[in-house]
N, C-alpha and C positions, 0 to 999 in steps of 0.2 A: 579635734573632737575628743571629749573625755572618754575614758574607758567605759564609764557607765552608759553614756549615750551610744557608744559603738556597740556595746553588748545588747542594749535595748533594740537598736536597729537590726542587728543580726537576728535577734529573737523574733522581731516583727516580720523580717524577711522569711524566716523559717516557718512562721505561722501561715504567712501568705502562700508559701510554696506548698505547705502541707494541705492548706485549703484547696489549692489548685489541683493537687494530686488526688484529693478526695473527690473533687468535682469531676475530674477526668475519670476516676474509677467508677463513679456513679452514673456517668453518661452511658446510654445504651450502645453496646458495641455493634458495628456494622455486621450484618449477617454474612457468614463465610459462604461463598458459592462453592458447592462441592464439585470435585473433579468428576469427570465421566469417562467411560471407556467406550471403545468400538472394537469388540473382541471377536466378531464374526465377519466374514467377507461381505455379507449383506446387512451388517449392523446387528442382526440377531438371527436366530435359527429360522425365523419366519421370512428372512430375506426382504425385509421391508425398507431398508435403506432410509430410515427416518430417525430424526432426533427432535425432541421437544424444545431444544435450546432456542432462545430468541434474543440473545445479546446482540447478535448480528441480525439486522432487520432491514426493511425497505428504506428507513430513514437514514441509515448510516452505511449501507453496503458499499457505496461509492468511496467511502473513506478507508476502506480496507488497505492495509499496507503489507508488503512482503515481510513476514516475521523471520523466516529462514529458508534456506535452499540447500538441498543435498544433491550434489552432482554424482551421477553414476558412471561417468566415463572411464574411471580407473578400474572398474569392475569388469574385466574381460579384455581381450586383445583389441577390440574395436568399440567405438561408442555405440550405445544402444539407441537405435532410431525408432523403436516402438516399445516404450516402457509402459506396459499395461497392467502393472500390479496395483492392487488396492491395499493400502497399509492397514494394520491393526494398531490400536493403542490400548495398553493395559497398565494401570498404575503409573501413568506418565511416561511409559516407554513405548516407542513405536517399533513395530516389527514388520519387515517386508522382504520379499525377494526382489533382487535388483541385478542389473547387468546382464551381459550376453551369456555369462556362465551360470546364471541363476544362483548367485550367492544369497545368503540371508544376512541382513544388517539389522542392528538394534540402535535406535537413535533416541536422544532426549527429546521428548515432545515439545518442550518449551523453546529450545534453541537449535535443534537439529544436530547436536554434537553426536559423533559416532561413538557408541559405547562398546560395541563388539561386532565382529563380522565372522561369518563361517563360510568356507568354501570347500566343496568336495570334488576332488579330481577323479573323473570317471575314465580317464584314459581314452581308449579307442571307442568306448561305448557311446552311442548316440541314440536319440529318441526321435519319435515322429513329430514332436512339438518342441521347438527350441525357444530361445529368448528367455526373458525374466519370469515368464509365467504370470498368472493372475494374482499370486500372493501366497501366503502361508496361513496356518491355523494355530489356534491357541487352546490349551487345556490346562485346567488346574483342579485339584481336589481340595483346595484350601491351604495346602502346604506345599506340595510340589507344583511347579509350573513348567509347562513344556511348549515349545514352538515346533510344529510338525509341518513338513513340506515334502513335496516330491521333486526330485531332480530331473534334469533334462533327459537323462538316460533311463528313467523310470525306477529309481530307488526311492524309498520313503525313509526319512531321517527324523528322529526325535531329539531336540536340543533342549538343554537346560535354559530356561528363559532368562535366568539371571547372569549366566556366564557364557552362553553360546556353545558349550561343550556337549558332545553327544551323550545321551543317557545310556550308560553301560548295561542297564537292565532291559533295554529295548532291542529286539532283534539280535544282531551280532555287532557288538560295539556301537549300538545306537542306530543301526542301519538294517532295513528289510529290503531284500531284492524282490521287487514286485514282478519280475519275470519268472519267479519260482512259485510253486504251489498255486498254479493258475489253471489247473485241469486241462492243460495242453502244453505241448512242447513249444518253447519260444526261443528264438536265436538269442544268444547272450549279448551281442554287441550291435547288431544291425538296427537301423532306425525304423523299425516296424511297429513300435508301440511307445506311447508316452502320454503325457497329460500336461495341460496348461493350468487347469483349475486346481485350487487348493483342496485337500481332502476335507470332508465334513467330519467334525469331531464333536461328539456330544455324549454325555454320561461316560461310559467306559468303552465306547466304540469309535473307531475311525472307519469311515466309509470312503473307499477310493475307486474312482472311475478311471477311464482311459480313452485315448483317441488313437485306435489302432488302424493299421492298413488292412487290406484284404487278406493278408497272411496270418492275422491273429483275430480270434473271436473276443469281442469286448466285454467279457464277463465282469460283473460288479462284485466287489468283495468288502467284507467287514473284518476289521482287525481289533485285537485287544489293545487299548490305548497304553497300557503299562508295559506289556511284554512284546507287542508286535506280532503275536501269534494270530493266525487266521481263525476267525470265528465262523464265517460262513461265506458262501459264494452263490450268486444268482446268475443263472445262465440266460443272458439276454437273447441268445439263440437257443430255443428249447432243444433238448435232446429227446430222442424217441421215447415216448411214454410220458413226457412232461407236458404240463398244460401249455397249449399254444402250438405244439408241434404240428398239429393237423392244419394250421393256417398256412404252412408251406406246402402248397397243394401238389407240387411236382416232386416225386420221389428223389431223394438224394440231394436236393438243393439246400436244405438246412444244414446237412453235414458238410457240404462244400463251401458254404458261405463264411465270410469273415466280417470284421468290423462290428457294427451294431453296439457301439460303445456308449458310455456316459461321459462325454467330454466336458460338459458344462458344469458349473457349480450346482449344488443341491440345497434342499431345505429339509427341516425336520420338525416334528411335533413331539416334544418329550412326553407330554401328558398322554397322548395316544400311543406313544412308542413307535412312531412311524417315520421313515425317511422317504422323501419324494425325489425320484430321479427321472430325468428326461433322457430318453434313449434315441440315438441317431439311427439312420437307415443303413441297410447293407449296400455293398458295392453293386453297380456303380451309381453315382448320384442321379443320373438321368436315364439310365438304361436298366430296366428291371427284367430283362429276358431271362436272367438266371435266378430269379427269386419270385416265381409266380405265387399269387395269393396275397393276402394282407400281411403275412410274414411277421407275426409277433416276435419280439416286442419292438419292432422298428417304429420310430417316430411316435412312441407312446410315453405318456407319463405313468410311472409305475410307483405304487405305494408298497413299501416292504417293511416287515417287522424289523425294528432296529437291532434286536438281539439275535434273531435267527436268520434274517434274510428271506423269510417266506413271503410270497406275494399276498398282499391283502386285497388289492384291486389294481386295475390298469385302465387307462383310457387312451385310445389311439387317435391322435390328432389328424393324421394323414394316412389313408389306406394306400398301400403300394405306392409310395412316394416316387415321383419322377422329376422333382424340382429341387432336391437337396434341402428340403424344408425340415431338417432335423431340429429337435428341440434345443434351442441355443442358450438357454439361461435358466437360472433358478426360478422355481415357482414361488409365488408370494402368498403367504398364509394370512388370512384376514377373518374377522368376525363380522358377519353381515346380519341384517334383519330384512328378510324377503317376505313381503305380504304378511307381516306380523309374526313371522317364524324365524327364530334365531338359527343361524347356519354357521357351522365351522367350515369356512370356505377355503378354496385354494384357487388362485388365479395364475394361469400359465400364459405368459406372452409367447409370441411365435414370430418366425421369420415372415410368415405370410400376412402379418398385420392383424390377425384376429387374437382376441383375448378369450381364452377358454376358462370359464368360471365353473368350478365343480364343488360338490360337497367333499371335503377332504377325509371324511369318515368312510364314505361309501363309493366315491368316484362318480356319482350321478350328477348330471348337469344341474346347476342352480336355475338357469333359464334354459328354455328348449334349445337344443343343438340338432336341428333336423338333418337327416341324411339327404343331401341335395344332389340331384343328377348333374353330372359334369360331362364335358365333351370326351369322346373317344378318339384315340389316335390311329395312326396308320403304319407304325413301325412293325416290320415282320417279326413274328414270334413273341411280341409283347403281350402282357396280360394287363388289362385295364380295369380298375375299380369303377363300377357304374356310378357310384355316389361318393361324396366326401362330406364329413361333418362340418357344417358352417354355422357358427353361433348366431342366434337371433338377437342376442344382447351380450355385451355392448356392441355398438357399431365398430367396424374396423378402424384402426388408428392410422392406417396407411392405405395407399391405393392398392387395389386388388385387380389384377388383369390389366391388359393394355388394349385400348380401342382408339378409334380415330379421334374421339373427343379428348383424349389424353395427350395428344401431340402438341408440341410447342406452337404457339400462335401469336407471338409478340408482334410480328409484321405479316402482311399477306404473303411476302416472298418466303419467309421462314415456314409459314404454314404450308405453302404449296410444295416446298422442297421436302418437308417432313412427310407429307402425303405421298410424294413420289418415292421416297425411300421406303416407306411402310408397305407399299404395294409389293415389295420383294420379300415380305415377311408375313407370317401368320399372326393374326391378332385374335384376341379372345378374352373371355372372362377368367376369373380365378380358376386355377387347376386345369387350364387348357394344356394338354400334354405336348412335349417337344415333338415336332414332326420328323418324318423320314426325309432326309436330304440327299439328293444326288448332285454332287459337285458339277457345276456347269449347266445344270438344268433346274428349272422350277424355282421354288422359293429358297431363301437362304437359311431359314429357321423360324423360330418363334420369338416374338418380342415379349419377353417375360418380365412381369412387374408384380411384386418385388423380385429382385434378383436373388441369386443363391445365398447372398449374405444378409438378406432381409431388406426392409423391415427392421425388426429388433434383432439384437445379437447378444453376445455373452454378458454385457453389463446388466441386461434386464431392466426392470423398472423400480420405482419407489412407491411407497404406500403410506398414506396418512391415516392412522387408526381413528383419529378424532372425526375428521370429515368423511372418512371412508372413500377418499379419492385416490386413484392410482395414476401415477405420472410416468410417462415413458417417452424416450427419444426413439425415433425411427428414421431411417434414410429411404429416400425414394429414388432408386437408381435402377435402371433397366439393363437387361442383358439379352442377347440373342443366343438361343440354344437350339440344338438339333441332334439327331442321330443319323449316322451314315455307315456305309460298309467300311470295315477296317482297310485302309489303303494297302497294308502289307499282307492281309489275309482276308479276302472278300467273303469267306464263310462266316466271319465274325462281325459283330457290330461294335462301333465305338462312338464316343461323343464327338460331335462335329466341331468341338472347340467352343469355349464360352467367350463370346465377344462382349466386352463390357463397355458401356458408355463411359465417357470421361468422368472422373471423380471431380465434383465441384470444389473439393478441398485441395485437389492436386490434379489438374486436368491431364497431366502426362502419366498418371498412374502413381509412380513413386512409392514411398513407404506406406502411404495410407490408401493406396489403390487396392483393387480386388485381387491383386496378385498375392496378397498375404495369405498365409495359412492354407495353401492348396492341399487337397486331399485326393488320393487315388489317381495321381497322374494327370489330373485335369489341366488343360492348357488354357491360358487366357491371353488375349492380345488387346492392346490399347490402340485406338485409332490415332492418327496424327491430328493435332489441332490445327494443322495448316491446310487440310483438304479444302479446296475451294468449293463455293456453294454450287458451282456447276460441274464439279468433278464427276467422272463416271461412277455410277453406283456399283460397288463391289461388295462381296460378302462381309468384309471387315469394316465397312463404313457404317457407323452407328451414331453419327453426330453431324452437325452442320458447322464446319469450321471450329470444331471443339464444343459447340453448344449441345447439351443433351437434347435428345428428341422428345423426351417427356416433359410435361409442364412442371414447374415448381409448385410448392416448396420442395427442395432437394433434401432438406433435413428439417424435421419438425418435432415439437414436443406436444404431446396430447395429454389432457386430463380426462380420465374416465370416472364418472360418478357411479360407484358400486352400490349406492343406495337403491338405485333404480335401473342401472345398466344403461345409462345415457352418456353422451359426450358432453363434458362441462365446458371445455375450450380446447383450442388448438392454435399453435403459433409456429411461424417459420423460425427456426433456430439458427442463428449465425448471420453475419453480414453477407450481402451479395458479393461473390468472389470478384477479384479484380478483373479476371479474364472475361467475365460476363459484363461487368460494369463498364469496361473500356472497349468492348467488342465493336469492331468496325461496322457490323451489320445492325447494331443497336444504337447508332448515333442519333440523338434526338428523341429516342424512345424512352418513355418513363415506365419503368417496371417496378413492381413491389419487391420488397426484400425476398430473396430467393431461399435463404438458408443454405447450409452446406451439408453434403453427404459425408458420413463417417460412421464410426462405431463409438457411441458415447453412453455414459451412465448418468442418471440424475440423482440428486440428493434432495430430500424433502425435510424441511424444518418446521418450526411452529407456524411460520408465516410465509416461507419462501420455497420455491423450487429452484435449485442451483445446478448449473451445467456449463461447462466450458465449450469453446468453439472447437470444431474439428479441423479448421483450416485458418490460415492467416489472411489478412487483408491490409491494404494501405489505409491508415487512419488519417484524420484531419491534420496531424502533425507530420505526416510523411513517413511514419513508422510502419513497418510491415510486421504485424504481430497478431495476436489473438486476444480474446476477452473471456473472462469468467463472468457469466451472466446470472442474474437473479430475476425471477418472475413472481408476481403476486400469486399465491397458491390458489386463491379463489377465482381470479379473473384471467390470469395469464398475461397481465400487463407487465412489461419489462420495467424493473425498478432500479436496476444498476448494472454496470459493466466495468470490471476491473481489468487493467492491463496485464497480459501474460506474454512473456517472450516467446513461448512455445505453445503448442496446441495440447488440449487435453487428450491423453491416451489411456489413463486409468480413471476409475470412478472416484469422485470426491467423497471424503468422510468429514465429520465434524466432531469436536470434543471440547470440553471445558477443562482447563488446566491453570491452576494458580489464579483463578478469578477471570481468566480470559478465554473467550471462545475462539477456536482455531478452525480453519477449513484447510484441509491438506489433500493434494492430488498429485498424480504422476503426469508429467508433461514431457513431450518429445519433439524433436525435429531431426532433419538429416544430419545435424551437428551434435547430437547427443541428447541426453535426457536428464531431468531433474525431478526430485520430489520437492514440491513447493508448499509452503505454509503461509496463510494469510490470517491477520488478526487486526483489530481496531487499534489505532494509535493510543499512546498514553499509558 
């Protein structure tokens, strides 16, 4: 080829290449999908646990693949069997507490790579709440970024979010001793106070609760986010002269009482300048002889000024509680339209299965919550509230009270046996008090439903601000409770032990049984799953060969429509456990899906409600594992189920990163724990 032709061809090629480049440059670029954050425990300060993302939807949920997995077994001397942290993600970085020592880790949100870790050695000091905790908090002023968390021994630490190093301007070397400046003397090392929940951080304030024993008063405090200096303290047990002191009607009982802490996560309204805190009850959970009266602020939702800690309003969900129905989770802030009137509302889930919907400005009920007469008990020296507030709307999302109609009836033999056992217990509607029990005589106690763990618990619910529907998981698990003379000191009363029905996720109790997170010396015993159907009926028999006495579902997800306070749908959540499916007393009996009891949190997206299983089951391939499930947000129809090696123990979050939507959650088993991330392939 001549040099001229070669030059002409090269020129033509260059022209064609240039034309291609110009055409490519002129073609519209694909829109970039922005990254998103999840920078609060509940997704936002309103604790809505909602994201409008919809890349993952009903059509492709079953295609989800494991994107990465972070194992926590090396964080601590033993594997974590109950990893219940909810991670945060900010600017592509995940922050979470993890491991038995409650370290803080920072991970790459795209691949799970460990970027930094922080561990604080507290020596002999222990707290009332161990394990990894529910997570950490994040704060920024646009320049500085901080990760703030509470240790097992009840220190508060502020870390540089970029490096994981303590902030030298905060407290002493980045650390605030929460046992100090507490308006009371607190032992420096004993396990008498601690916290699972992350602090609430908003504007320039950190609000920190606690889960104390009877030796400590659970006062709520606000701290300066930059310096760690105390800004205010709210006395959850009022002092003489304070508002609410006269609700402790027997002289000296308020001064002697302890506990009454805020152990659950909290919510806040920055526009109103209010923080909303749920307060637990005084000791003991079932025996109120040492706390006569309604005893504010026990079992109350309290609205406080964020900057000063001054009470704006309170609403007591249970008067003189005798059921351990402390407020277990963050309230959910929502904007409602009720009879044509715009309402800044707050919805508080409860262990007892009621959703209390209030005006968050005033604390007044959105729908009537009448004071309803309830049964009186027979415990010597006890004080009983004649009424309890029971919402008229929405309807309860779980069973309230235990009556004969609630007993298992899959076969005539099971029904007859359940009736025979129940005749040894007291039955009754919601708020039936624990009876006085004399060992060896009379009844064994009260069949209580929901049990002391709910109902709902610390994960709370999720809320879709578009449809104004609230979604919540609850477990239906019965306990037998009562009060008796103290065996070592007959002049005193004590709890007669809490006998817990077998956990459908783990019938022998195990790591997910009700033995977790005991308070105030409560004892619980699990019945043997081998008790024969004709075995003698004894006080600790609360099952039929391991089958729970109450009807399923044992775990459920409910959608409540807050447009009108009705129930939109309800489904059993989780497969029927193997020990029920293969039970010898149920051969040939067709039973519907029972669901599984546990403590779970939901995640709402543009189209789905997502929640993992509380227990494992044997699938069609012979694998014993769990599933991450997705339901249609409007109907409750299950749209997909993705394989999980371990069960959900922390609430799921979702975020967009690099054009991909991820779902991340903490999972656990008796063999350790993982933070797992799912995304679509490709």
